[in-house]
N, C-alpha and C positions, 0 to 999 in steps of 0.2 A: 205078310209084313212081320218084321222082327219086333219083339217087345223092347221097351225102353231099357237102358242100361248098357254096360260095357261087358264084353267077354273077358275072360282071364287073359287071353292073348293080347288084347288091346291094352289092358292095364299094365301087363309086363312090358310091352313095347313103349308105352308112355313113360314108365319108370326108367327104362333103359335110356331113352332120349333125355329125360330130365337129369339123369346121372351124368351123361356126357356133357350136357350144357353146364351143370354146376361144376364139373371138373375143369372145364375150360375157363369158367369164370374165376375159379379159385387159382388156377395157374396164372391167369392174367393179373389178378390182384396180388398174388405172391411176388410175381416178377416186378410189378410196379412198386411194391413196398421195398424190394431189394434195391431197385434203382434209386428210389428216394433215400434209402439208408446210405447207399454208397455216395450219393451226391451230398448228403448232409455231412457225412464223415469227411469227405474231401474238402468241403467248404470250411469245416471247423479247423482242419489241419492247415489249410491255406491262411485262414485268418490268424491262427496261432503263430505260424511262421512269420507273417508280416508284422505282427505286434512285437515279436521278439526282436526282429531286425530294427524296427523303429526305436525300440528302447536302447538297444546297443548303439545305434547311430547317434542318438541324442547324448548318451553318456560319453561316447568317444569324442564328440565335438567339444566336450569340455575337458579333454585330456590336458593335464597341466604338468609342467616340469620346472624345477628350479635348481639353479646352482649359484644362487646369490651368495656372495661372500659373507662369512660370519654366521651363516645358518648352521645350527647344530647338526652334526653328522648323524645324530640319533634318528633323524627324520629322512626318509627316502621317498623322493618323488620321481615319477617317470612312468615308463611303460616297458613291460617284459612280455614278449610273445614267444612261446615254446611250441614245438611241433612234434607230433608222433603220428604213427600210421598203423592201422590194423586192416589188412586186406585192401579193399578198394577205397577206403575212406580215411580221411585225416581225423584225428582226435586232438586238435590243438587246444592250447590253453592261453588265455590272455589276462594279464593283471596290469592295472594302471591306476594312477591317481587322477581324479577328475573334479572339476569345480561343480558344486551343487547347482550353480546357475551357469550353464555353458558359456554365455556371452558376457558374463561379468568379469571383472578383473580384481586382482587382490587390492589394488589401490582404491577401488570403489567401495571397499568394505563389505563386499558380498562374496568374499572368497572362501566360503566353507569348502574344504577339500575332503574328499572321501577316497578310500581305497576300494576299488571294484575289481572283481575277477569273474571270468566265465570259464567253465571247464566241464568235461564229461566224466561221469562215473556211474557205477551201478547202484541202484537203490532197491532194497528189498521190496518185492511186490511190483516193481516197475517193469514196463515192457522195454527190453533192450537197454540202451544207454539212456541216462537221464542228464539233461542240461541243468547245471547248478549255477547260481549267481551268488557271489560272495561280496559282502559289504562290510567295511570297517570304518567307523567314524573317527577312530583314533589313529591317525597316521603315525607310523613308527619306523623302525629301521628295517623291517621285513615286509617287502611289498607282496610277498607270496602267501602270507599267512595272517591269521587274526580275523576278528569280527565274526559274523554269523553267515551261514550259507543256507540258501533256500532252493528247493527244487523248482525249476521253471516249467519243464515238460519232459515227458518220457517219449519213448519211441524215436529216439534220435539215432540216425545212422552215422552222421559225420558233422564235424565243425572245423572249418578251415579259415585261416587268416593269411592274407598276403600283404606285405608291407612295401611301400614305395617311398624312396627318399626324394629329396628336392630335385634331383636330376632324372627322376622317373625310373630309376633302377629298382627292381623288385627282389625280395628275398622272403624266405619262409619264417625266419626268426628275427627277433629284434630285442636288443637289450640296451636300454638307455642308462644303465648303471655302471657299465664297463665296456671296454673295447672301443672300436672306432665309432660307435654310436653313442658314446657316453654323453649325457646331458643333451640328447637330441631326440626329438619325436619324429616319427614318419610323417611325411606330408599327406599321405593318403593310405587308407587301409581298405582292402577288399574282404568282405565277409561272405562265406558260403556255408549255409546251413542246410542239412539234408534230414528230412523227417520221413517217417513211415507211418501210414495210417493203419487202421484196424484190419484192412483188407490187403495189407502187405504192398500197397502201392507207394512208390517213392516220389517225394516232392522236394525239389531243390529250390532254395531261395538265395538270391544274391543281392548284395548292397555295396555301394562305394561310399566311403566316408572320407571327407576332406577335413583335416584337423586345423581349425582356424588359429589355434595357439601354438602351432608347430614352430613358428619363427620367433616366439616371444620367450622371455626369461623373467621369472618372478623376482 
């Protein structure tokens, strides 16, 4: 009969088996963590994209324009959409005046009007392009400048706007301060926002906005 204890060969075999088991456990755990990280990052980007479009939609629903007689020309109300493209993605810009309370009217006395703008630019330290939001509480004669700008999110691939008039015709640019669209708002705007997560996955978000004040004049 053999005495109690293990031989060196048995110990080495046990260690080898344990090493293989721990390696498999580590690989499984590591893969699970990567899957969870990817899912978390994807969920964060999706939530961010939806929140951005919800805010844009709410502000665009309050888009306001005025050509009331006797109003000083120093004030400019309206909507200006400009388009540019780099590669496969649009890098559009949109500036407009909006009622702070979208469903209020000037006659109700709740008509605080803001200048709001959305555009893409590079921010030091940011990933790719950054979406900026501009807000100016002092409406003036320049709808494209003034106020303060804040970075909304980085990792933006593209921002696109499509404008539809009352007849349903679409166009990539809109200018309510001059030309055939003077003193006119689009009846509907389509927004397309493209974001990139930390794993270089592309996420595209779309929204349709109907402008309830498009047929009104202040």
